[in-house]
Backbone of each chain as nested JSON, in Angstrom:
{
  "chains": [
    {"id": "A", "residues": [
      {"number": 1, "name": "MET", "atoms": {"N": [115.59, 101.087, 98.595], "CA": [116.228, 102.063, 97.905], "C": [115.462, 103.334, 97.958]}},
      {"number": 2, "name": "LYS", "atoms": {"N": [116.288, 104.447, 98.135], "CA": [115.509, 105.829, 98.206], "C": [116.319, 106.653, 97.162]}},
      {"number": 3, "name": "PRO", "atoms": {"N": [115.885, 106.642, 95.901], "CA": [116.542, 107.281, 94.801], "C": [116.621, 108.861, 95.084]}},
      {"number": 4, "name": "LYS", "atoms": {"N": [117.772, 109.467, 94.685], "CA": [117.884, 110.871, 95.053], "C": [118.479, 111.537, 93.832]}},
      {"number": 5, "name": "ARG", "atoms": {"N": [117.955, 112.638, 93.321], "CA": [118.31, 113.356, 92.161], "C": [119.734, 113.974, 92.463]}},
      {"number": 6, "name": "ASN", "atoms": {"N": [120.646, 113.945, 91.376], "CA": [121.906, 114.651, 91.604], "C": [121.552, 116.19, 91.533]}},
      {"number": 7, "name": "PRO", "atoms": {"N": [122.055, 116.844, 92.665], "CA": [121.703, 118.234, 92.691], "C": [122.31, 119.147, 91.689]}},
      {"number": 8, "name": "ASP", "atoms": {"N": [123.255, 118.547, 90.868], "CA": [123.841, 119.216, 89.826], "C": [123.025, 119.306, 88.565]}},
      {"number": 9, "name": "VAL", "atoms": {"N": [122.055, 118.411, 88.56], "CA": [121.117, 118.431, 87.304], "C": [120.058, 119.491, 87.628]}},
      {"number": 10, "name": "ILE", "atoms": {"N": [120.007, 120.341, 86.511], "CA": [118.946, 121.504, 86.447], "C": [117.658, 120.82, 85.803]}},
      {"number": 11, "name": "TRP", "atoms": {"N": [116.535, 120.945, 86.426], "CA": [115.397, 120.472, 85.761], "C": [114.233, 121.301, 85.906]}},
      {"number": 12, "name": "ARG", "atoms": {"N": [113.182, 121.006, 85.1], "CA": [112.0, 121.852, 85.097], "C": [110.848, 120.917, 84.655]}},
      {"number": 13, "name": "HIS", "atoms": {"N": [109.739, 120.862, 85.539], "CA": [108.595, 120.065, 85.133], "C": [107.646, 120.982, 84.209]}},
      {"number": 14, "name": "GLU", "atoms": {"N": [107.397, 120.458, 83.051], "CA": [106.601, 121.232, 82.103], "C": [105.129, 120.912, 82.274]}},
      {"number": 15, "name": "GLN", "atoms": {"N": [104.468, 121.422, 83.195], "CA": [103.174, 120.972, 83.506], "C": [102.091, 121.206, 82.386]}},
      {"number": 16, "name": "ARG", "atoms": {"N": [102.322, 122.273, 81.787], "CA": [101.136, 122.6, 80.675], "C": [101.412, 121.594, 79.579]}},
      {"number": 17, "name": "ARG", "atoms": {"N": [102.71, 121.33, 79.286], "CA": [102.886, 120.318, 78.111], "C": [102.391, 119.028, 78.69]}},
      {"number": 18, "name": "GLU", "atoms": {"N": [102.629, 118.701, 79.918], "CA": [102.11, 117.385, 80.515], "C": [100.579, 117.263, 80.23]}},
      {"number": 19, "name": "GLN", "atoms": {"N": [99.946, 118.348, 80.612], "CA": [98.486, 118.411, 80.403], "C": [98.079, 118.057, 78.961]}},
      {"number": 20, "name": "GLN", "atoms": {"N": [98.752, 118.701, 78.075], "CA": [98.393, 118.572, 76.57], "C": [98.771, 117.039, 76.13]}},
      {"number": 21, "name": "LEU", "atoms": {"N": [99.762, 116.485, 76.739], "CA": [100.17, 115.148, 76.31], "C": [99.06, 114.129, 76.943]}},
      {"number": 22, "name": "LEU", "atoms": {"N": [98.573, 114.456, 78.221], "CA": [97.544, 113.573, 78.79], "C": [96.233, 113.686, 77.995]}},
      {"number": 23, "name": "GLU", "atoms": {"N": [96.03, 114.853, 77.475], "CA": [94.725, 115.0, 76.627], "C": [94.947, 114.266, 75.272]}},
      {"number": 24, "name": "ALA", "atoms": {"N": [96.185, 114.273, 74.797], "CA": [96.499, 113.532, 73.557], "C": [96.368, 111.969, 73.758]}},
      {"number": 25, "name": "ALA", "atoms": {"N": [96.78, 111.66, 74.952], "CA": [96.762, 110.146, 75.255], "C": [95.273, 109.71, 75.486]}},
      {"number": 26, "name": "GLU", "atoms": {"N": [94.444, 110.592, 75.907], "CA": [92.996, 110.239, 75.995], "C": [92.369, 109.946, 74.708]}},
      {"number": 27, "name": "ARG", "atoms": {"N": [92.907, 110.818, 73.638], "CA": [92.464, 110.659, 72.257], "C": [93.102, 109.314, 71.609]}},
      {"number": 28, "name": "GLY", "atoms": {"N": [93.891, 108.688, 72.284], "CA": [94.402, 107.559, 71.728], "C": [95.863, 107.6, 71.008]}},
      {"number": 29, "name": "GLU", "atoms": {"N": [96.503, 108.889, 71.248], "CA": [97.661, 109.05, 70.598], "C": [98.779, 108.478, 71.389]}},
      {"number": 30, "name": "ASP", "atoms": {"N": [99.887, 108.145, 70.712], "CA": [101.103, 107.582, 71.334], "C": [101.852, 108.711, 71.893]}},
      {"number": 31, "name": "ILE", "atoms": {"N": [101.969, 108.957, 73.298], "CA": [102.826, 110.02, 73.883], "C": [104.044, 109.55, 74.491]}},
      {"number": 32, "name": "SER", "atoms": {"N": [104.359, 108.332, 74.211], "CA": [105.691, 107.746, 74.876], "C": [106.905, 108.616, 74.584]}},
      {"number": 33, "name": "GLU", "atoms": {"N": [106.881, 109.362, 73.411], "CA": [108.082, 110.204, 73.013], "C": [107.936, 111.71, 73.392]}},
      {"number": 34, "name": "GLY", "atoms": {"N": [106.788, 112.076, 74.112], "CA": [106.643, 113.248, 74.565], "C": [107.314, 113.738, 75.829]}},
      {"number": 35, "name": "GLY", "atoms": {"N": [107.969, 114.747, 75.951], "CA": [108.751, 115.089, 77.131], "C": [108.052, 115.842, 78.126]}},
      {"number": 36, "name": "THR", "atoms": {"N": [107.979, 115.658, 79.312], "CA": [107.267, 116.342, 80.329], "C": [108.157, 117.034, 81.325]}},
      {"number": 37, "name": "VAL", "atoms": {"N": [109.468, 116.585, 81.454], "CA": [110.471, 117.079, 82.355], "C": [111.672, 117.361, 81.446]}},
      {"number": 38, "name": "ILE", "atoms": {"N": [112.286, 118.496, 81.549], "CA": [113.478, 118.846, 80.926], "C": [114.601, 118.834, 81.926]}},
      {"number": 39, "name": "LEU", "atoms": {"N": [115.792, 118.264, 81.476], "CA": [116.909, 118.202, 82.323], "C": [118.101, 118.893, 81.565]}},
      {"number": 40, "name": "VAL", "atoms": {"N": [118.937, 119.554, 82.291], "CA": [120.094, 120.09, 81.794], "C": [121.296, 119.454, 82.601]}},
      {"number": 41, "name": "VAL", "atoms": {"N": [122.153, 118.704, 81.879], "CA": [123.272, 118.045, 82.558], "C": [124.596, 118.503, 81.801]}},
      {"number": 42, "name": "ASN", "atoms": {"N": [125.492, 119.275, 82.398], "CA": [126.601, 119.63, 81.895], "C": [126.483, 120.322, 80.472]}},
      {"number": 43, "name": "GLY", "atoms": {"N": [125.47, 121.168, 80.386], "CA": [125.157, 121.96, 79.158], "C": [124.547, 121.255, 78.108]}},
      {"number": 44, "name": "THR", "atoms": {"N": [124.078, 119.966, 78.387], "CA": [123.362, 119.235, 77.431], "C": [121.91, 118.979, 77.888]}},
      {"number": 45, "name": "MET", "atoms": {"N": [120.919, 119.208, 77.045], "CA": [119.56, 118.963, 77.502], "C": [119.094, 117.65, 77.178]}},
      {"number": 46, "name": "HIS", "atoms": {"N": [118.192, 117.057, 78.105], "CA": [117.649, 115.864, 77.91], "C": [116.169, 116.106, 78.333]}},
      {"number": 47, "name": "GLN", "atoms": {"N": [115.278, 115.161, 77.955], "CA": [113.782, 115.134, 78.344], "C": [113.459, 113.836, 78.829]}},
      {"number": 48, "name": "LEU", "atoms": {"N": [112.459, 113.711, 79.801], "CA": [111.898, 112.528, 80.23], "C": [110.517, 112.524, 79.847]}},
      {"number": 49, "name": "ASN", "atoms": {"N": [110.091, 111.213, 79.387], "CA": [108.669, 111.245, 78.972], "C": [107.713, 111.177, 80.313]}},
      {"number": 50, "name": "LEU", "atoms": {"N": [106.363, 111.043, 80.069], "CA": [105.475, 111.22, 81.165], "C": [105.896, 110.247, 82.325]}},
      {"number": 51, "name": "LEU", "atoms": {"N": [106.069, 109.177, 82.197], "CA": [106.233, 108.148, 83.279], "C": [107.693, 108.418, 83.851]}},
      {"number": 52, "name": "GLY", "atoms": {"N": [108.511, 108.857, 83.018], "CA": [109.919, 109.139, 83.528], "C": [109.953, 110.438, 84.387]}},
      {"number": 53, "name": "GLY", "atoms": {"N": [109.016, 111.377, 83.984], "CA": [108.903, 112.524, 84.853], "C": [108.21, 112.261, 86.191]}},
      {"number": 54, "name": "GLU", "atoms": {"N": [107.246, 111.302, 86.131], "CA": [106.575, 110.919, 87.304], "C": [107.552, 110.321, 88.358]}},
      {"number": 55, "name": "ILE", "atoms": {"N": [108.462, 109.522, 87.829], "CA": [109.506, 108.839, 88.754], "C": [110.469, 109.87, 89.107]}},
      {"number": 56, "name": "TRP", "atoms": {"N": [111.065, 110.571, 88.271], "CA": [112.139, 111.621, 88.592], "C": [111.623, 112.678, 89.555]}},
      {"number": 57, "name": "ARG", "atoms": {"N": [110.388, 113.206, 89.567], "CA": [109.848, 114.025, 90.476], "C": [109.785, 113.598, 91.887]}},
      {"number": 58, "name": "ARG", "atoms": {"N": [109.81, 112.194, 91.927], "CA": [109.695, 111.491, 93.404], "C": [111.049, 111.143, 93.96]}},
      {"number": 59, "name": "CYS", "atoms": {"N": [112.181, 111.438, 93.039], "CA": [113.501, 110.971, 93.497], "C": [114.063, 112.053, 94.528]}},
      {"number": 60, "name": "ASP", "atoms": {"N": [113.322, 112.232, 95.604], "CA": [113.788, 113.262, 96.501], "C": [114.71, 112.72, 97.664]}},
      {"number": 61, "name": "GLY", "atoms": {"N": [115.111, 111.491, 97.552], "CA": [115.902, 110.896, 98.48], "C": [115.352, 110.618, 99.783]}},
      {"number": 62, "name": "GLU", "atoms": {"N": [113.968, 110.588, 99.902], "CA": [113.182, 110.388, 101.01], "C": [112.164, 109.43, 100.824]}},
      {"number": 63, "name": "THR", "atoms": {"N": [111.821, 109.124, 99.515], "CA": [110.799, 108.225, 99.139], "C": [111.295, 106.814, 98.72]}},
      {"number": 64, "name": "GLU", "atoms": {"N": [110.951, 105.831, 99.456], "CA": [111.253, 104.456, 99.042], "C": [110.639, 104.093, 97.652]}},
      {"number": 65, "name": "LEU", "atoms": {"N": [111.528, 103.226, 97.047], "CA": [111.152, 102.817, 95.612], "C": [109.682, 102.196, 95.674]}},
      {"number": 66, "name": "ALA", "atoms": {"N": [109.353, 101.483, 96.656], "CA": [108.116, 100.848, 96.854], "C": [107.076, 101.854, 96.857]}},
      {"number": 67, "name": "ALA", "atoms": {"N": [107.286, 102.925, 97.531], "CA": [106.296, 104.037, 97.73], "C": [106.005, 104.791, 96.267]}},
      {"number": 68, "name": "ILE", "atoms": {"N": [107.093, 104.992, 95.635], "CA": [107.127, 105.553, 94.294], "C": [106.12, 104.676, 93.418]}},
      {"number": 69, "name": "VAL", "atoms": {"N": [106.442, 103.406, 93.348], "CA": [105.689, 102.484, 92.582], "C": [104.288, 102.649, 93.006]}},
      {"number": 70, "name": "GLN", "atoms": {"N": [103.989, 102.617, 94.281], "CA": [102.601, 102.584, 94.775], "C": [101.798, 103.867, 94.283]}},
      {"number": 71, "name": "GLU", "atoms": {"N": [102.5, 105.024, 94.367], "CA": [101.877, 106.276, 94.08], "C": [101.571, 106.371, 92.532]}},
      {"number": 72, "name": "ILE", "atoms": {"N": [102.472, 105.905, 91.755], "CA": [102.42, 106.036, 90.264], "C": [101.253, 104.901, 89.895]}},
      {"number": 73, "name": "GLY", "atoms": {"N": [101.286, 103.862, 90.476], "CA": [100.373, 102.588, 90.169], "C": [99.031, 103.055, 90.562]}},
      {"number": 74, "name": "ALA", "atoms": {"N": [98.766, 103.979, 91.305], "CA": [97.317, 104.335, 91.782], "C": [96.777, 105.276, 90.692]}},
      {"number": 75, "name": "GLU", "atoms": {"N": [97.637, 105.767, 89.875], "CA": [97.197, 106.834, 88.813], "C": [97.231, 106.128, 87.425]}},
      {"number": 76, "name": "TYR", "atoms": {"N": [97.962, 105.154, 87.126], "CA": [98.026, 104.639, 85.771], "C": [97.535, 103.257, 85.591]}},
      {"number": 77, "name": "GLU", "atoms": {"N": [97.084, 102.915, 84.364], "CA": [96.694, 101.576, 83.995], "C": [97.82, 100.733, 83.819]}},
      {"number": 78, "name": "VAL", "atoms": {"N": [98.391, 100.105, 84.864], "CA": [99.474, 99.12, 84.631], "C": [99.534, 98.188, 85.913]}},
      {"number": 79, "name": "ALA", "atoms": {"N": [99.915, 96.973, 85.629], "CA": [100.113, 96.021, 86.695], "C": [101.15, 96.378, 87.607]}},
      {"number": 80, "name": "ALA", "atoms": {"N": [101.0, 96.181, 88.872], "CA": [102.129, 96.643, 89.86], "C": [103.354, 95.887, 89.544]}},
      {"number": 81, "name": "GLU", "atoms": {"N": [103.337, 94.674, 89.116], "CA": [104.62, 93.973, 88.877], "C": [105.45, 94.656, 87.636]}},
      {"number": 82, "name": "GLU", "atoms": {"N": [104.601, 94.833, 86.631], "CA": [105.262, 95.496, 85.47], "C": [105.832, 96.847, 85.81]}},
      {"number": 83, "name": "LEU", "atoms": {"N": [105.034, 97.601, 86.452], "CA": [105.463, 98.967, 86.915], "C": [106.788, 98.948, 87.736]}},
      {"number": 84, "name": "GLU", "atoms": {"N": [106.806, 98.055, 88.744], "CA": [107.994, 97.939, 89.63], "C": [109.22, 97.704, 88.752]}},
      {"number": 85, "name": "GLN", "atoms": {"N": [109.015, 96.745, 87.85], "CA": [110.19, 96.407, 86.93], "C": [110.632, 97.55, 86.144]}},
      {"number": 86, "name": "ASP", "atoms": {"N": [109.66, 98.222, 85.429], "CA": [110.028, 99.381, 84.73], "C": [110.669, 100.466, 85.47]}},
      {"number": 87, "name": "VAL", "atoms": {"N": [110.213, 100.76, 86.711], "CA": [110.715, 101.661, 87.5], "C": [112.258, 101.356, 87.953]}},
      {"number": 88, "name": "ARG", "atoms": {"N": [112.457, 100.069, 88.275], "CA": [113.796, 99.643, 88.599], "C": [114.671, 99.941, 87.453]}},
      {"number": 89, "name": "GLU", "atoms": {"N": [114.348, 99.476, 86.214], "CA": [115.175, 99.536, 85.071], "C": [115.436, 100.946, 84.725]}},
      {"number": 90, "name": "PHE", "atoms": {"N": [114.491, 101.766, 84.763], "CA": [114.602, 103.245, 84.611], "C": [115.592, 103.785, 85.565]}},
      {"number": 91, "name": "LEU", "atoms": {"N": [115.527, 103.469, 86.812], "CA": [116.478, 103.985, 87.803], "C": [117.902, 103.553, 87.681]}},
      {"number": 92, "name": "VAL", "atoms": {"N": [118.11, 102.323, 87.123], "CA": [119.366, 101.878, 86.864], "C": [120.025, 102.747, 85.766]}},
      {"number": 93, "name": "ASP", "atoms": {"N": [119.191, 103.0, 84.787], "CA": [119.656, 103.75, 83.699], "C": [119.974, 105.148, 84.22]}},
      {"number": 94, "name": "LEU", "atoms": {"N": [119.186, 105.738, 84.972], "CA": [119.55, 107.13, 85.58], "C": [120.795, 107.011, 86.424]}},
      {"number": 95, "name": "GLN", "atoms": {"N": [120.998, 106.009, 87.237], "CA": [122.142, 105.777, 88.052], "C": [123.414, 105.66, 87.296]}},
      {"number": 96, "name": "GLN", "atoms": {"N": [123.282, 104.935, 86.088], "CA": [124.429, 104.758, 85.251], "C": [124.73, 106.104, 84.618]}},
      {"number": 97, "name": "ARG", "atoms": {"N": [123.78, 106.913, 84.391], "CA": [124.148, 108.254, 83.8], "C": [124.616, 109.199, 84.891]}},
      {"number": 98, "name": "GLY", "atoms": {"N": [124.505, 108.935, 86.091], "CA": [124.957, 109.777, 87.166], "C": [124.024, 110.855, 87.557]}},
      {"number": 99, "name": "TRP", "atoms": {"N": [122.772, 110.616, 87.104], "CA": [121.715, 111.602, 87.466], "C": [120.998, 111.413, 88.824]}},
      {"number": 100, "name": "VAL", "atoms": {"N": [121.078, 110.163, 89.129], "CA": [120.436, 109.763, 90.401], "C": [121.367, 108.844, 91.191]}},
      {"number": 101, "name": "THR", "atoms": {"N": [121.184, 108.961, 92.525], "CA": [121.974, 108.077, 93.487], "C": [121.068, 107.399, 94.425]}},
      {"number": 102, "name": "ASP", "atoms": {"N": [121.546, 106.54, 95.317], "CA": [120.707, 105.845, 96.213], "C": [120.923, 106.565, 97.643]}},
      {"number": 103, "name": "ALA", "atoms": {"N": [120.052, 107.357, 98.064], "CA": [120.147, 108.213, 99.245], "C": [120.523, 107.242, 100.424]}}
    ]},
    {"id": "B", "residues": [
      {"number": 1, "name": "MET", "atoms": {"N": [91.849, 106.634, 85.191], "CA": [93.111, 106.139, 85.3], "C": [93.797, 106.536, 83.968]}},
      {"number": 2, "name": "LYS", "atoms": {"N": [95.112, 107.003, 84.139], "CA": [95.878, 107.453, 82.881], "C": [96.578, 106.258, 82.073]}},
      {"number": 3, "name": "LYS", "atoms": {"N": [96.621, 106.438, 80.828], "CA": [97.187, 105.546, 80.034], "C": [98.712, 105.313, 80.334]}},
      {"number": 4, "name": "TYR", "atoms": {"N": [99.227, 104.232, 80.327], "CA": [100.667, 103.842, 80.647], "C": [101.513, 103.728, 79.462]}},
      {"number": 5, "name": "ALA", "atoms": {"N": [102.698, 104.284, 79.537], "CA": [103.71, 104.045, 78.563], "C": [104.916, 103.968, 79.365]}},
      {"number": 6, "name": "LYS", "atoms": {"N": [105.91, 103.078, 79.051], "CA": [107.137, 102.899, 79.823], "C": [107.951, 104.202, 80.036]}},
      {"number": 7, "name": "PRO", "atoms": {"N": [108.563, 104.279, 81.115], "CA": [109.497, 105.596, 81.381], "C": [110.73, 105.441, 80.521]}},
      {"number": 8, "name": "ARG", "atoms": {"N": [111.064, 106.605, 79.986], "CA": [112.31, 106.67, 79.31], "C": [112.793, 108.071, 79.219]}},
      {"number": 9, "name": "VAL", "atoms": {"N": [114.272, 108.096, 78.905], "CA": [114.882, 109.314, 78.651], "C": [114.751, 109.473, 77.103]}},
      {"number": 10, "name": "ILE", "atoms": {"N": [113.955, 110.519, 76.645], "CA": [113.559, 110.409, 75.255], "C": [114.456, 111.209, 74.242]}},
      {"number": 11, "name": "SER", "atoms": {"N": [115.224, 112.106, 74.692], "CA": [116.108, 112.869, 73.708], "C": [117.206, 113.534, 74.374]}},
      {"number": 12, "name": "SER", "atoms": {"N": [118.119, 113.884, 73.609], "CA": [119.265, 114.7, 74.203], "C": [119.71, 115.582, 73.0]}},
      {"number": 13, "name": "GLY", "atoms": {"N": [120.334, 116.821, 73.351], "CA": [120.752, 117.581, 72.351], "C": [121.495, 118.712, 72.905]}},
      {"number": 14, "name": "ASN", "atoms": {"N": [122.427, 119.335, 72.26], "CA": [123.206, 120.47, 72.827], "C": [122.209, 121.623, 73.0]}},
      {"number": 15, "name": "VAL", "atoms": {"N": [122.376, 122.414, 74.141], "CA": [121.668, 123.611, 74.366], "C": [122.283, 124.663, 73.475]}}
    ]}
  ]
}
């Protein structure tokens, strides 16, 4: 599977915010509810948390799911199997919302 | 290595 963002979705990667969240995580804070990517879909705003943003940014229609898992796995403290399962579930969610398709 | 938290859509609201 090569997930591809729906071109109708407007989005922005909030890099400064992401840096602040990473620093908060280092201090032991729970940042799972912190948004790093903002999406606007049909006039409604949504946010993706840190890992959601990591996945979303790689949904370019050219990157295989396995490569996405590998890239993210190299940066985060998580077992490959758990990460792959989470990425798959997240992408199913995004597909059901119509934000991502399989290129 | 960065700490891991599951990916999710965290909020929605009208612009």
